[in-house]
BAKEZA-616720 format. One line per 5 residues: number of its first residue (from 1); their letters; for each residue x, y, z of C-alpha. Coordinates in pm, whole numbers, m for minus. Each point is the difference from the previous one (the first is absolute). Layout:
N
NUM) A) X/Y/Z  ...
***
This chain:
502
1) XXXXX) m6496/m11305/1187  m155/145/m315  m313/m92/m199  165/88/m330  354/m84/m111
6) XXXXX) 125/145/m330  306/m181/m135  211/m76/m304  343/m134/m98  223/269/m137
11) XXXXX) 282/m88/m233  259/156/228  19/105/359  62/367/m103  m332/9/m181
16) XXXXX) m334/111/144  m349/m70/m132  m181/315/m97  m312/m202/m80  m40/m124/361
21) XXXXX) 39/354/127  m281/119/m232  m220/m274/137  62/75/370  m32/376/m62
26) XXXXX) m350/m51/m138  m135/m238/270  m169/299/170  m139/m101/344  150/m344/m43
31) XXXXX) 358/127/m24  77/m40/377  m84/m373/m43  256/m50/m281  377/m46/m29
36) XXXXX) 247/m47/m275  250/m286/6  247/m13/m284  232/m290/m96  252/m83/m270
41) XXXXX) m24/m271/m270  194/m318/45  m68/15/377  m146/m302/179  m371/m2/m100
46) XXXXX) m86/m195/316  180/255/218  m183/286/m180  m332/m178/67  95/m50/365
51) XXXXX) 75/372/49  m320/109/m166  m222/m241/191  166/95/328  m198/325/m28
56) XXXXX) m322/m207/m11  m160/201/m285  m346/m52/m129  95/128/m344  332/m17/m189
61) XXXXX) 43/224/m302  288/m105/m226  159/197/m286  85/m234/m294  263/90/m257
66) XXXXX) 194/m180/m271  305/m46/227  m189/m145/295  m296/m180/m162  132/m354/50
71) XXXXX) 100/59/363  m338/162/73  m177/m300/m149  183/m223/244  m53/244/286
76) XXXXX) m378/7/m55  m18/m381/4  183/m24/330  m210/272/166  m324/m163/m104
81) XXXXX) 120/m339/114  113/120/336  m273/256/62  m295/m64/m234  m216/256/180
86) XXXXX) 236/288/m93  m123/181/m309  263/53/m268  m42/285/m250  235/34/m298
91) XXXXX) 59/311/m214  261/153/m228  89/m24/m367  69/m372/m1  m367/m84/91
96) XXXXX) m170/287/m169  17/m152/m352  m78/m339/m137  113/m262/m53  139/m59/344
101) XXXXX) 293/m226/m55  77/m64/368  m253/m204/201  m169/236/245  m314/m220/41
106) XXXXX) 22/m7/381  m26/381/33  m338/120/124  m18/321/m205  187/158/m286
111) XXXXX) m21/367/m74  62/76/m363  107/362/m64  70/289/224  m95/m102/353
116) XXXXX) 3/308/217  m380/27/17  m93/m365/m60  228/m143/270  m152/234/260
121) XXXXX) m350/m99/m96  78/m365/10  174/11/335  m284/206/152  m258/m257/m122
126) XXXXX) 204/m293/110  48/136/346  m364/95/30  m115/m342/m120  m196/152/m294
131) XXXXX) 221/m100/m295  m180/m131/m311  269/89/m251  119/m240/m273  340/m174/48
136) XXXXX) 150/205/m290  m72/380/51  47/217/m309  107/327/145  m50/317/m206
141) XXXXX) 275/259/m23  9/231/296  m17/377/m21  365/49/45  m24/349/139
146) XXXXX) m272/m97/251  160/m303/180  213/34/313  369/15/m84  235/m264/153
151) XXXXX) 313/202/93  m71/43/368  m1/m377/20  378/m21/m74  158/m62/340
156) XXXXX) 305/181/120  188/m331/m48  m116/m9/m361  114/348/m62  342/m57/157
161) XXXXX) 72/m338/m159  m207/m64/m310  m112/152/m330  m299/229/20  m233/m63/m296
166) XXXXX) m217/288/m117  m234/69/m291  m144/311/m150  m192/m158/m277  m163/m323/m105
171) XXXXX) m36/m132/m360  209/24/m309  m97/165/m335  185/m258/m203  m117/m349/m118
176) XXXXX) 312/m215/9  m136/m354/m6  241/m159/243  m80/243/277  m294/m12/252
181) XXXXX) 4/384/13  m128/10/m358  m342/m126/130  m72/341/140  89/273/m254
186) XXXXX) m187/274/178  223/187/251  m114/90/353  199/250/189  8/128/355
191) XXXXX) m2/378/32  364/92/3  m31/214/311  m146/m289/195  269/m239/m121
196) XXXXX) 288/235/76  m146/54/347  17/m376/59  360/m5/m126  86/289/235
201) XXXXX) m138/m189/297  201/m302/m91  314/218/m46  m53/167/341  m16/m346/156
206) XXXXX) 344/m78/m153  m88/m177/m328  280/38/m255  m50/m302/m225  m305/44/m231
211) XXXXX) m110/m240/m273  m275/141/m224  m213/m283/m146  m168/227/m254  41/m175/m339
216) XXXXX) 63/319/m199  145/256/233  86/252/m277  m330/m26/m193  m141/307/186
221) XXXXX) 283/247/m3  m155/256/242  m29/m270/267  349/m141/m64  144/351/29
226) XXXXX) m179/70/325  130/m327/153  359/60/m121  1/356/125  m111/m119/340
231) XXXXX) 306/m228/34  240/246/m163  m83/240/281  139/m248/255  364/12/110
236) XXXXX) 15/m348/167  92/m319/m184  m290/m199/m144  m76/m263/m274  m285/12/m249
241) XXXXX) m115/m266/m245  m237/78/m289  m133/m202/m297  15/218/m306  m96/m14/m365
246) XXXXX) 308/48/m219  m134/257/m250  m139/279/224  274/214/146  m71/360/m107
251) XXXXX) 252/262/83  m172/119/315  25/m349/135  358/m42/m110  101/307/184
256) XXXXX) m127/m137/327  155/m347/m47  333/155/m67  2/154/348  m12/m333/198
261) XXXXX) 325/m118/151  150/m340/m65  m172/m283/199  m322/186/42  m201/m91/m307
266) XXXXX) m74/m330/m161  m210/m31/m315  m158/m325/m131  m27/54/m375  m219/m248/m177
271) XXXXX) 134/m77/m355  m79/m372/m34  91/2/m375  147/237/m249  m146/m201/m292
276) XXXXX) m291/205/m133  m175/m299/m162  13/m195/329  m122/299/192  m293/34/m228
281) XXXXX) m87/m366/57  m42/61/379  m163/348/m48  301/188/132  55/351/m136
286) XXXXX) 373/68/m61  146/340/m94  350/m121/m71  161/339/m67  m138/147/319
291) XXXXX) 104/m311/201  354/24/m137  26/371/82  m140/m41/353  226/m290/83
296) XXXXX) 293/203/m112  m100/295/203  m64/m208/312  338/m172/m35  220/294/m82
301) XXXXX) m165/301/167  m152/m132/322  101/m210/302  m316/m216/m29  57/m373/33
306) XXXXX) m198/m190/m261  m165/m341/m12  m81/m55/m373  m232/m296/m68  32/m246/m285
311) XXXXX) m208/m311/m43  98/m336/m155  m276/m199/m170  m241/261/m131  m227/m120/m280
316) XXXXX) 180/6/m335  337/109/148  298/m224/m71  314/m29/213  185/185/m276
321) XXXXX) m239/291/39  32/m3/374  380/3/m44  m17/306/m218  m216/176/260
326) XXXXX) 256/m74/270  297/106/m211  m176/327/m77  m102/73/359  355/m65/120
331) XXXXX) 115/289/m224  m275/233/113  23/m33/376  231/m68/292  m288/m125/216
336) XXXXX) m102/m349/92  m177/m191/m281  m248/m229/169  m46/m306/m216  m341/m155/74
341) XXXXX) m171/m311/m121  m355/38/m138  m278/m110/234  m362/m56/m85  m201/148/280
346) XXXXX) m371/m84/40  m197/302/m100  229/104/m292  m81/m63/m366  329/m175/m86
351) XXXXX) m184/m327/m59  m122/131/m335  349/m64/m128  28/m356/126  m104/m192/m310
356) XXXXX) 150/246/m251  348/1/150  m2/m335/185  30/164/342  33/m258/281
361) XXXXX) 12/112/366  67/m153/336  m328/m70/183  154/82/340  120/339/124
366) XXXXX) 158/206/m141  m174/m133/m317  314/58/m207  26/m87/m368  146/m345/m75
371) XXXXX) 25/24/m382  m154/147/m306  28/m44/m378  329/198/m13  168/m111/327
376) XXXXX) 19/m367/92  m20/m114/359  364/m76/8  88/352/m122  m250/161/236
381) XXXXX) 173/m183/289  327/141/m115  m146/348/m14  m135/m27/355  352/m85/117
386) XXXXX) 123/291/m215  m233/237/187  113/m127/341  374/23/m86  m57/337/m158
391) XXXXX) m143/131/328  275/m128/224  293/87/m231  m105/315/m191  m288/153/187
396) XXXXX) 158/m39/338  266/263/m93  262/m222/156  181/m70/m329  m38/315/m212
401) XXXXX) 358/13/m129  14/m376/m53  m323/m16/m199  121/298/m207  287/m234/m112
406) XXXXX) m257/m273/m68  m196/241/m230  297/181/m154  m101/m97/m356  m357/135/48
411) XXXXX) m160/m342/m12  m162/17/344  m273/m258/m44  204/m247/m196  304/6/228
416) XXXXX) m204/m12/326  m210/m285/m140  318/m202/m68  130/90/347  m328/m98/171
421) XXXXX) 0/m342/m167  366/m54/99  m72/127/350  m291/m238/58  201/m295/m122
426) XXXXX) 284/108/226  m204/81/311  m297/m237/m41  m209/260/180  m166/337/m39
431) XXXXX) m33/72/371  216/35/309  313/82/m195  229/215/208  163/322/m117
436) XXXXX) 341/m166/14  m119/m296/m210  m152/228/m263  325/194/m11  202/m321/m49
441) XXXXX) m237/m118/m279  35/336/m175  376/m25/28  m1/m346/m143  m228/82/m286
446) XXXXX) 154/336/m100  349/m149/22  m83/m207/m304  14/304/m216  176/268/207
451) XXXXX) 333/46/180  m26/m157/345  170/291/182  m237/246/m159  m298/m209/103
456) XXXXX) 131/m44/353  48/371/51  m329/84/m151  m197/m242/222  199/129/297
461) XXXXX) m105/354/m75  m364/m116/m20  0/m215/312  222/209/229  m177/327/m69
466) XXXXX) m240/m56/288  111/34/358  35/m315/215  62/m234/m286  300/m234/m5
471) XXXXX) 212/m113/m292  m151/m308/m162  227/m293/94  68/m104/m362  150/347/m80
476) XXXXX) 247/15/280  271/m178/m204  m59/223/m303  m32/353/128  304/228/20
481) XXXXX) 132/52/350  m42/380/m14  m367/m14/m101  m187/299/134  m308/m126/192
486) XXXXX) m174/339/13  m357/m80/119  m304/209/71  m301/m39/219  m317/m86/m192
491) XXXXX) m348/12/143  m145/m355/11  m347/127/m76  98/175/m322  314/m190/m96
496) XXXXX) m107/m77/m356  m82/367/m71  333/112/132  204/m252/m175  m163/59/m342
501) XX) 70/370/26  376/m59/m4
***
């Protein structure tokens, strides 16, 4: 039994909560009394409550994020109904900024801000019976280089089976209005020697899958070089994920990135828009020429896999402007283009555009935009389906040759928009569509304007390129008898990266 349970609902089983590990690492003498229990969203909330309460904790600390806010709200209600004497403390970005748009009224305490020090103090006072703190505790920013680091609190099971999240810096120097990171423009760094020592300990324990949560990995080139050089010295296979800004790849950084083998390096590149007027509206600084040059370099001279972010629904951006962004990015990069829908997060300054541009958002998580003065609700719904189908057809890498036929005239947005409307009407769903069904839908749609045998062979090359797959049933009557079914083994963990490098 433990006095303190730290818990959250991750979006996937493979994920781990770095925030919980920071909290437990900084509990000092209370640490032996604490335990982390992690769950996954969409699990039974009552079962989660049962498993937590089975530990008979006096205090439950819960990390609240945009993806789990609704489930956490329900979880807190159940816990307090079943065990009203158990103290529930909430923290995390979803409760750190007002307005709170999910009902957390039954929680006993809410820590707003970085909780490493505040959570320890609250727990100590609660367990000692001396607590006089207000229900909402406004926690100041910690001294990042003074707090205990969380990496020893990854278990051997975590290291063997899940992503290991790490961070070398907090803050972001930019002021993009849609992003919570813009609230803290002052950067705080760990000394690089200390950070690399922590990475080395994780490596020696067997960690090979590292996700850096730093918002701007390549803003401080000396640190970025030190980290890249550390991994380049390793001979074993590994996977690294970094968030990077698109306009800061000096030659010294380029030379290092070019040395990484395929499947090792993934870069999340925030573009959001290529429209300078729109970017100015949301206080985003764009250096278009540098962005184009760097994307070309990353696509043609490196093995890095890219996630390039675009947003639908930004203030003053029409669908036509978004379409031009997509068409241009398709010509600049072979990576995934992540099409996101604008969300208005509490704490950001996006609401200043609401009246001017008629911005209307969903009040429930994920607080996505419903319409604005340029995009009707009906059109926004179509674009949300567009984004979903784009991910499962184009970004997946499963249909690279087939989508190349779809985009053969260069009208990437226009053609995929037409296809997405047809596909939704044909499938009546955006989820739980099998690979075989997507292949059949593509065949049916492309056959309207292309030779059926050409389409059949193209789709077969896409689908059958991965080991273990079988011929889609609808194609068995069309394919030539002597078709060469050469297949290759593809790692499930990095399948998208490997497919998109073909």
